[in-house]
N, C-alpha and C positions, 0 to 999 in steps of 0.2 A: 648164290655164294655171298653177294654183298650183304644180305640180311644176316648171315652167320657172322661175318666179319664185324658188322655193326654191333651185334650183340656182344661179341668178344671185347670190342673197344669200350662199350658202355660198362661192362663188368670190370674192365681194367681201371676205368675212371673211379668206380666205387672202391675197388680194392686198394688203389693207390691214393685215395682221398683227393682226387683232382676235381673238386667240386665245380671249379669255374672253367673247366675244359669242355670242348664240344667238337663233334665231327663236322667238318666242312664238306668233305667229299670222300667217297671210296670208289676206286676203279679196280675191277678185276678183269684181266684179259689173259685167258688161258692159264698160264702158271705165273703171271705177274700180278701182284697185289700192291696197290698204292693207296695209302691212307693219309688224308690231309686233315690236320687238327688245328684248332685255334683255342684261345682262352680269353676270358674277360680281362685278365691282367697281361700275362705274357706267356708264350709257349717257348720252352727251352729245348735244347738238344737232349737234356736229361729226361724231360717229360716224354719225348718221342722214343728214346731208347728203352725206357721202362715199359711203355705201352707195346713197343715192338717185341720185346722179349716175352711178354705174356701171350701175344698173338702167335708168335713163333713156336712156343711150347705146345700150344693146342694144335697148330698146323702139323707139327712134327708127330704128335701123338695120334691124331685122327687121320692123317694122310689125305686130307681133302683135296690137296693139289698134287699129290704124289710126293716123291722124295726130292725132286728138284723144282724149286720155285724161287721167285724173287719177291721179297717183301720190303717195301719202302714206306716208312712212317715218317712224316715230316710236317712242319708247320705249313699252313696254307700259303704263306709267302706273300710278300708285298705286291707282287705282280698279278696275283690271281684276283678275279672279280669278287666283290663282296656278295654274300648270299643271304646273310641273316641280319636282322635288326641289331643284334648285339655286336656285330662287327662294325656296323655304322656308328653306333654310340661310342665304341672303343676308339674310333678314328676321328672323332670330332676335333677340329682344330688343325687337321692335316689337309694338304693339297689333294684334290680329287678331280676326276673327270667322270661325269655322268653322261652316258649315252642313252638317249630316249628311244622309245619304240618307233618314233618318226625319224630316227637316225640323226638327231641334233646332238651336238656335243656341247656340254656346259662345263667349263673349267673354272676352278676357284677353290676356296676353302670350304670344307664341309663344316657347317656351323651348327646344324641341328638335324635330328632324324627321329622319326617316330613311325608308327604303323601306317600312317596316312601319307607322309611326305618326307622328302629330303630337302634341306635348305643349303644352297651353295651361295657363298658371297664372293663377289669379284668386282674389280675396278672397271668402270666404263667411262669412256670419253664422250661428253655431250657438248654441243655448241650453245653458247650463251652470247648472242649477238655475233661479234666478230671473233670472240675468244673461245677457246676450248677449255673445258673444265673437267677434271676427273672426279667422279662420284662413286661411292660404294653402293652396290646393288645386292640385295638379298633376293635370291630366286628360289621359290618353292616349286619343287617338282613332285607331282603325285607319285606315290610308290608304284601304282599300276602303270605309269608311263615310263618307269625306269627299265631299260633293257639291260644295262650293265653299269656298274660303278667300280672304278679302279682307283686305288690310292696312288698318287704320284710322288716320286722321290725328288726332292729339290736339293741341289748342292749349292 
């Protein structure tokens, strides 16, 4: 079922000319369908509503899930882990927490990302003689070592 929904969403992107939108995740559980979207610029309620209506029309016509189902199309949301490089590049300059496969947590500002690595910048206190000094550290984390990255909201 996920493949059918994926095809529907991708067709909706073409039909609606949402060139910078992409699927982050699709979950189908019995009669509940959840579609999580993102874009290179911003995903709005209007984007989600239009995509939802296209999916809903096909689900109603084809009856893939029967007559009673729940469809939720939404943005991936700030609390969900990043999955794709384009999400990393979109969030450069924001606070992030990277958890490595060794279960180490690295918190700081996402300053760079490419297919090989993620760079997090953070302040570290070091001792110089009897004094303590704060320095900025750029930490490169290989992508294959990244277990999960989440953007952090700071108030």
